[in-house]
N, C-alpha and C positions, 0 to 999 in steps of 0.2 A: 728355530728351524723345525725341531721335532714337533712342537706344538702346532705349527702351521700344517705340517704333513698329516698329523693325526686329525686335526680339525677338518682339513679338506677331505680326507678319506672318510671320516665319520659323516661329513655333510653329504658326500656323494652316496653313501650307503643309507643313512637314515638321519633325518633332521633332528628327531628327538635325541638320538645318541650324541649328536654334535652339541645340542643344548646342555646335556648332562656334562659333557667334557668341559664346555665353557664355564658352567657353574663351578665345577671342581677347580678349574684353573683360577677362577676369580675367588 
């Protein structure tokens, strides 16, 4: 749930930021 929220928030703010988060999660 937390990951989804952060991912959505980052995606809405900046695509690059979301990519960084995804890489960190993976």
